[in-house]
N, CA, C and O atoms as a DFTB+ gen file, in Angstrom:
448 C
 N C O
     1  1     141.272     107.517     128.235
     2  2     140.286     105.984     128.042
     3  2     141.752     105.017     127.798
     4  3     142.661     105.383     127.054
     5  1     141.759     103.997     128.421
     6  2     142.177     102.660     128.038
     7  2     142.153     101.665     126.680
     8  3     141.123     101.338     126.090
     9  1     143.338     101.313     126.366
    10  2     143.134     100.687     125.490
    11  2     142.486      99.424     125.742
    12  3     142.426      98.903     126.855
    13  1     141.748      98.694     124.126
    14  2     141.115      97.523     124.538
    15  2     141.754      96.462     123.315
    16  3     142.373      96.992     122.393
    17  1     141.618      95.216     123.327
    18  2     142.055      94.334     122.112
    19  2     141.018      94.624     121.168
    20  3     140.061      95.378     121.340
    21  1     141.351      93.837     119.983
    22  2     140.418      93.568     118.895
    23  2     139.051      92.875     119.185
    24  3     137.903      93.089     118.797
    25  1     139.636      91.941     120.038
    26  2     138.523      91.040     120.656
    27  2     137.512      91.545     121.431
    28  3     136.324      91.227     121.397
    29  1     138.091      92.406     122.180
    30  2     136.827      93.018     122.740
    31  2     135.279      93.863     122.375
    32  3     134.128      93.909     122.808
    33  1     136.383      94.651     120.955
    34  2     135.098      95.320     120.182
    35  2     134.364      94.158     119.622
    36  3     133.143      94.181     119.777
    37  1     135.002      92.922     118.862
    38  2     134.087      92.069     118.392
    39  2     133.103      91.236     119.012
    40  3     132.385      90.438     118.409
    41  1     133.101      91.525     120.641
    42  2     132.192      91.222     121.254
    43  2     130.915      92.125     121.437
    44  3     129.939      91.588     121.961
    45  1     130.842      93.212     121.123
    46  2     129.901      94.307     120.455
    47  2     129.213      94.180     119.884
    48  3     129.671      94.412     118.765
    49  1     127.715      93.793     119.772
    50  2     127.141      93.517     118.435
    51  2     126.166      94.229     118.493
    52  3     125.175      94.353     119.212
    53  1     126.850      94.964     117.092
    54  2     126.698      96.478     116.691
    55  2     126.141      96.078     115.196
    56  3     126.888      95.703     114.293
    57  1     124.513      96.232     115.055
    58  2     124.105      95.945     113.930
    59  2     122.745      97.295     113.220
    60  3     122.021      97.840     114.052
    61  1     122.629      97.562     112.108
    62  2     121.725      98.045     111.594
    63  2     120.537      97.592     111.239
    64  3     120.289      96.596     110.560
    65  1     119.766      98.395     111.746
    66  2     118.051      97.925     111.407
    67  2     117.273      99.365     111.270
    68  3     117.682     100.448     111.690
    69  1     115.724      99.030     110.393
    70  2     115.338     100.330     110.509
    71  2     114.411     100.375     111.317
    72  3     114.097      99.420     112.028
    73  1     113.792     101.594     111.320
    74  2     112.918     101.925     112.048
    75  2     111.410     101.504     111.734
    76  3     111.107     101.784     110.575
    77  1     110.718     101.097     112.232
    78  2     109.276     100.020     111.691
    79  2     108.315     101.049     112.367
    80  3     107.348     101.388     111.684
    81  1     108.470     101.707     113.873
    82  2     107.307     102.323     114.426
    83  2     108.019     103.108     115.468
    84  3     108.847     102.651     116.257
    85  1     107.489     104.701     115.364
    86  2     107.961     105.101     116.660
    87  2     107.071     106.500     117.318
    88  3     106.750     107.582     116.826
    89  1     106.910     105.998     118.396
    90  2     106.005     106.905     119.591
    91  2     106.406     107.668     120.402
    92  3     107.582     107.533     120.740
    93  1     105.573     108.786     121.041
    94  2     105.965     109.210     122.350
    95  2     106.101     107.908     123.691
    96  3     105.509     106.920     124.124
    97  1     107.034     108.554     123.870
    98  2     107.414     107.544     126.020
    99  2     106.986     108.662     126.988
   100  3     107.754     109.356     127.654
   101  1     105.837     108.721     126.967
   102  2     105.322     109.899     128.078
   103  2     105.669     109.511     129.938
   104  3     105.556     110.239     130.924
   105  1     106.068     108.210     129.820
   106  2     106.345     107.854     131.065
   107  2     107.626     107.984     131.725
   108  3     107.960     107.971     132.910
   109  1     108.352     108.136     130.460
   110  2     109.737     108.504     130.666
   111  2     110.275     109.249     131.397
   112  3     109.935     110.329     130.913
   113  1     111.161     109.570     132.614
   114  2     111.700     110.530     133.335
   115  2     111.941     111.629     132.579
   116  3     111.372     112.710     132.737
   117  1     112.958     111.334     131.574
   118  2     113.168     112.402     130.161
   119  2     112.750     111.937     128.764
   120  3     112.553     110.850     128.220
   121  1     112.694     113.383     128.377
   122  2     111.863     113.154     126.977
   123  2     112.527     112.063     125.849
   124  3     113.488     112.171     125.088
   125  1     111.718     111.142     126.062
   126  2     111.999     109.830     124.925
   127  2     111.023     109.350     124.167
   128  3     109.855     109.530     124.512
   129  1     111.377     108.573     122.864
   130  2     110.469     107.633     122.007
   131  2     110.554     106.257     122.680
   132  3     111.337     105.881     123.553
   133  1     109.637     105.646     122.113
   134  2     109.416     104.034     121.964
   135  2     109.549     103.586     120.550
   136  3     108.680     103.699     119.685
   137  1     110.908     102.989     120.392
   138  2     111.059     102.743     118.380
   139  2     110.858     101.355     118.177
   140  3     111.502     100.989     119.161
   141  1     110.488     100.362     117.695
   142  2     109.993      99.206     116.985
   143  2     111.533      99.535     115.968
   144  3     111.735     100.602     115.389
   145  1     112.441      98.387     115.953
   146  2     113.382      98.250     115.144
   147  2     113.376      97.072     114.528
   148  3     113.267      95.991     115.107
   149  1     113.524      97.283     112.986
   150  2     113.528      95.706     112.467
   151  2     114.816      95.437     112.025
   152  3     115.211      96.031     111.022
   153  1     115.524      94.667     112.581
   154  2     116.611      94.089     112.220
   155  2     116.985      92.812     111.757
   156  3     117.922      92.055     112.013
   157  1     116.211      92.779     111.164
   158  2     116.288      91.528     110.110
   159  2     115.553      90.210     110.497
   160  3     114.719      90.182     111.402
   161  1     115.984      88.890     109.608
   162  2     114.897      87.806     109.822
   163  2     115.691      87.142     110.706
   164  3     115.138      86.163     111.207
   165  1     116.981      87.385     111.118
   166  2     117.700      86.425     111.947
   167  2     117.580      86.906     113.718
   168  3     117.575      86.147     114.687
   169  1     117.476      88.684     113.698
   170  2     117.293      89.339     115.029
   171  2     115.620      89.534     115.220
   172  3     114.985      89.195     116.219
   173  1     115.125      90.111     114.109
   174  2     114.008      90.384     114.376
   175  2     113.829      91.929     114.958
   176  3     114.685      92.802     115.096
   177  1     112.297      91.952     115.273
   178  2     111.923      93.756     114.946
   179  2     112.290      93.420     117.221
   180  3     111.842      92.527     117.941
   181  1     113.205      94.570     117.559
   182  2     113.441      94.834     118.835
   183  2     113.072      96.063     119.044
   184  3     113.201      96.851     118.108
   185  1     112.533      96.523     120.290
   186  2     112.300      97.395     121.050
   187  2     113.002      98.787     121.719
   188  3     113.116      98.307     122.846
   189  1     113.265      99.435     121.787
   190  2     114.235     100.466     122.264
   191  2     113.389     101.988     122.928
   192  3     112.406     102.530     122.421
   193  1     113.976     102.333     123.928
   194  2     113.954     103.687     124.256
   195  2     114.962     104.739     123.783
   196  3     116.189     104.695     123.871
   197  1     114.418     105.405     123.420
   198  2     115.126     106.574     122.914
   199  2     115.217     108.315     123.056
   200  3     114.300     108.983     122.579
   201  1     116.224     108.895     123.648
   202  2     116.152     110.065     123.795
   203  2     116.969     111.032     122.767
   204  3     118.062     111.575     122.608
   205  1     115.944     110.904     122.300
   206  2     115.826     111.517     120.827
   207  2     115.375     112.857     120.329
   208  3     115.719     113.396     119.277
   209  1     114.401     113.401     121.412
   210  2     113.278     113.841     120.999
   211  2     113.959     115.455     120.242
   212  3     113.497     116.053     119.270
   213  1     114.898     115.747     120.896
   214  2     115.185     117.132     120.555
   215  2     115.697     117.320     118.721
   216  3     115.675     118.484     118.319
   217  1     115.993     116.568     118.010
   218  2     116.360     116.423     116.481
   219  2     115.370     115.799     115.887
   220  3     115.273     116.092     114.695
   221  1     114.288     114.741     116.440
   222  2     113.676     113.654     115.515
   223  2     112.582     113.688     115.946
   224  3     112.536     113.662     117.176
   225  1     111.050     113.768     115.105
   226  2     110.183     113.562     115.419
   227  2     109.634     112.122     114.914
   228  3     110.060     111.637     113.865
   229  1     108.759     111.526     115.637
   230  2     107.972     110.010     115.016
   231  2     107.979     109.959     113.811
   232  3     108.215     108.882     113.263
   233  1     107.726     111.094     113.080
   234  2     107.258     110.828     111.240
   235  2     108.598     110.672     110.748
   236  3     108.824     109.860     109.851
   237  1     109.774     111.581     111.401
   238  2     111.193     111.648     110.955
   239  2     111.897     110.068     110.822
   240  3     112.590     109.610     109.915
   241  1     111.428     109.442     112.095
   242  2     112.110     108.154     112.281
   243  2     111.734     106.821     111.558
   244  3     112.404     105.808     111.356
   245  1     110.200     107.206     111.172
   246  2     110.019     105.623     110.509
   247  2     110.603     105.602     109.077
   248  3     110.392     106.383     108.150
   249  1     111.290     104.649     109.127
   250  2     111.739     104.476     107.512
   251  2     113.393     104.391     107.952
   252  3     114.005     103.577     107.261
   253  1     114.073     104.970     108.801
   254  2     115.400     105.275     109.028
   255  2     115.997     104.252     109.496
   256  3     115.432     103.425     110.213
   257  1     117.465     104.178     109.071
   258  2     117.890     103.105     109.671
   259  2     118.988     103.119     110.588
   260  3     120.040     103.423     110.026
   261  1     119.067     102.949     111.505
   262  2     119.597     103.576     112.653
   263  2     120.701     102.300     113.287
   264  3     120.411     101.123     113.071
   265  1     121.729     102.595     113.926
   266  2     122.862     101.637     114.628
   267  2     122.317     100.647     116.277
   268  3     122.963     101.309     117.090
   269  1     122.008     100.193     116.635
   270  2     121.855      99.668     117.701
   271  2     123.089      98.309     118.681
   272  3     123.785      97.521     118.042
   273  1     123.081      98.333     119.510
   274  2     123.703      97.356     120.167
   275  2     122.706      96.475     120.535
   276  3     121.882      96.892     121.348
   277  1     122.582      95.161     120.047
   278  2     121.708      94.150     119.955
   279  2     122.004      92.742     121.202
   280  3     121.208      91.928     121.669
   281  1     123.416      92.926     121.421
   282  2     123.814      92.075     122.778
   283  2     123.806      92.362     124.036
   284  3     123.960      91.485     124.886
   285  1     123.596      93.827     124.380
   286  2     123.008      94.196     125.840
   287  2     121.820      93.627     126.746
   288  3     120.656      93.902     126.453
   289  1     122.096      92.914     127.736
   290  2     120.523      92.549     128.237
   291  2     119.695      93.519     128.176
   292  3     120.058      94.674     127.953
   293  1     118.463      93.167     128.370
   294  2     117.360      93.764     128.429
   295  2     117.648      94.969     129.416
   296  3     118.515      94.808     130.275
   297  1     116.813      96.431     129.316
   298  2     117.348      97.157     130.741
   299  2     115.517      97.369     130.669
   300  3     114.812      97.246     129.668
   301  1     115.087      97.713     132.063
   302  2     113.787      98.213     132.260
   303  2     113.569      99.660     132.298
   304  3     113.971     100.296     133.272
   305  1     113.019     100.189     131.408
   306  2     112.967     101.980     131.720
   307  2     111.469     102.207     131.814
   308  3     110.746     102.302     130.823
   309  1     110.918     102.312     133.469
   310  2     109.486     102.538     133.779
   311  2     108.596     101.042     133.319
   312  3     108.932      99.922     133.705
   313  1     107.293     101.356     132.330
   314  2     106.851     100.319     131.707
   315  2     107.624      99.845     130.826
   316  3     107.447      98.630     130.742
   317  1     108.451     100.245     130.080
   318  2     109.289      99.672     128.848
   319  2     110.337      98.699     129.150
   320  3     111.069      98.806     130.134
   321  1     110.409      97.677     128.234
   322  2     111.684      96.764     128.522
   323  2     112.286      97.047     127.281
   324  3     111.797      96.545     126.269
   325  1     113.363      97.842     127.201
   326  2     114.159      98.026     126.166
   327  2     114.994      97.137     125.655
   328  3     115.773      96.797     126.546
   329  1     115.269      96.463     124.423
   330  2     115.597      95.326     124.421
   331  2     116.849      95.340     123.532
   332  3     117.560      94.335     123.510
   333  1     117.219      96.611     122.666
   334  2     118.428      97.235     121.864
   335  2     118.877      98.517     122.486
   336  3     118.093      99.177     123.167
   337  1     120.144      98.904     122.272
   338  2     120.706     100.514     123.080
   339  2     121.014     101.068     121.484
   340  3     121.901     100.628     120.751
   341  1     120.332     101.828     121.250
   342  2     120.094     102.840     120.025
   343  2     121.412     103.826     119.948
   344  3     121.504     104.569     120.926
   345  1     122.275     103.941     119.124
   346  2     123.542     104.232     119.356
   347  2     123.356     106.121     118.699
   348  3     122.692     106.492     117.730
   349  1     124.084     106.853     119.515
   350  2     123.909     108.389     118.827
   351  2     125.187     108.880     119.452
   352  3     126.071     108.359     120.132
   353  1     124.900     110.338     118.857
   354  2     126.555     111.420     119.809
   355  2     125.389     112.517     120.275
   356  3     124.320     112.984     119.883
   357  1     126.268     112.600     121.308
   358  2     125.820     113.957     121.894
   359  2     126.589     115.244     120.886
   360  3     127.773     115.331     120.560
   361  1     125.127     116.409     120.463
   362  2     125.681     117.560     119.703
   363  2     126.391     118.255     121.310
   364  3     126.761     117.588     122.276
   365  1     126.409     119.560     121.188
   366  2     127.294     120.750     121.343
   367  2     126.355     121.164     122.815
   368  3     126.921     121.456     123.868
   369  1     124.863     121.127     122.661
   370  2     124.329     121.304     123.757
   371  2     123.592     120.205     124.598
   372  3     122.704     120.431     125.419
   373  1     124.252     118.618     124.164
   374  2     124.170     117.389     124.773
   375  2     122.985     116.487     124.204
   376  3     123.056     115.327     124.609
   377  1     121.811     116.781     123.278
   378  2     121.078     116.227     122.491
   379  2     121.603     115.722     121.933
   380  3     122.591     116.226     121.398
   381  1     121.201     114.252     121.703
   382  2     121.428     112.654     120.865
   383  2     121.253     113.080     119.457
   384  3     120.121     113.230     118.996
   385  1     122.159     113.250     118.861
   386  2     122.154     113.070     117.156
   387  2     122.402     111.703     116.766
   388  3     123.518     111.287     117.077
   389  1     121.309     110.559     115.904
   390  2     121.332     109.348     115.844
   391  2     122.810     108.928     114.859
   392  3     123.122     109.757     114.004
   393  1     123.719     107.609     115.002
   394  2     124.803     107.401     114.503
   395  2     123.724     106.517     113.086
   396  3     122.508     106.340     113.164
   397  1     124.500     106.153     112.061
   398  2     123.504     105.516     110.931
   399  2     124.319     105.756     109.874
   400  3     124.913     106.827     109.744
   401  1     124.408     104.781     109.046
   402  2     124.292     104.995     107.593
   403  2     123.892     105.747     106.595
   404  3     122.782     106.270     106.493
   405  1     124.918     105.827     105.728
   406  2     124.882     106.866     104.545
   407  2     124.365     106.445     103.109
   408  3     124.084     107.139     102.132
   409  1     124.328     104.933     103.327
   410  2     123.525     103.880     101.820
   411  2     123.189     103.433     102.827
   412  3     123.680     103.386     103.955
   413  1     121.596     102.818     102.014
   414  2     121.111     101.973     102.439
   415  2     121.472     100.348     102.690
   416  3     121.708      99.798     101.614
   417  1     121.563      99.532     103.736
   418  2     122.233      98.328     103.789
   419  2     121.098      97.230     104.317
   420  3     120.102      97.559     104.961
   421  1     121.470      95.696     103.881
   422  2     120.241      95.092     104.623
   423  2     120.277      94.701     106.482
   424  3     121.067      94.302     107.338
   425  1     119.063      95.068     106.357
   426  2     118.626      95.044     108.004
   427  2     119.704      93.821     108.845
   428  3     119.854      92.753     108.251
   429  1     120.261      93.968     109.899
   430  2     120.446      92.992     110.568
   431  2     122.105      92.926     110.299
   432  3     122.753      92.573     111.285
   433  1     122.813      93.202     109.167
   434  2     123.998      93.469     108.930
   435  2     124.901      94.117     110.124
   436  3     124.436      95.113     110.679
   437  1     126.197      93.598     110.564
   438  2     126.303      93.895     111.609
   439  2     127.944      94.926     111.323
   440  3     128.535      95.059     110.252
   441  1     128.272      95.434     112.502
   442  2     129.014      96.273     111.855
   443  2     130.895      96.055     111.926
   444  3     131.344      95.665     113.004
   445  1     131.565      96.235     111.144
   446  2     132.486      95.367     111.001
   447  2     133.583      96.353     110.982
   448  3     134.749      95.977     110.856
């Protein structure tokens, strides 16, 4: 992969937010949830479609802090307009494991 300048990294706005609602997204082509994530007073609550059904239930997601890219343009996924990209890593089988923080931080804090 090509190297990038630090200024390139700074352009990606990655913030922490708390999942306030998680529900199944039956219209998605691959199993997914619709997440409502609170990114604090500056950004507010944003919607995300996330293919994270292998490792998580909606009940496990509510109250969990996650990382999301908040400055990508919204993306239409079926009937849902996904406003942020929720970040995670593929496990050995290709299922997504969420990226997050190991200590509570204020919603909306930017990844430094």
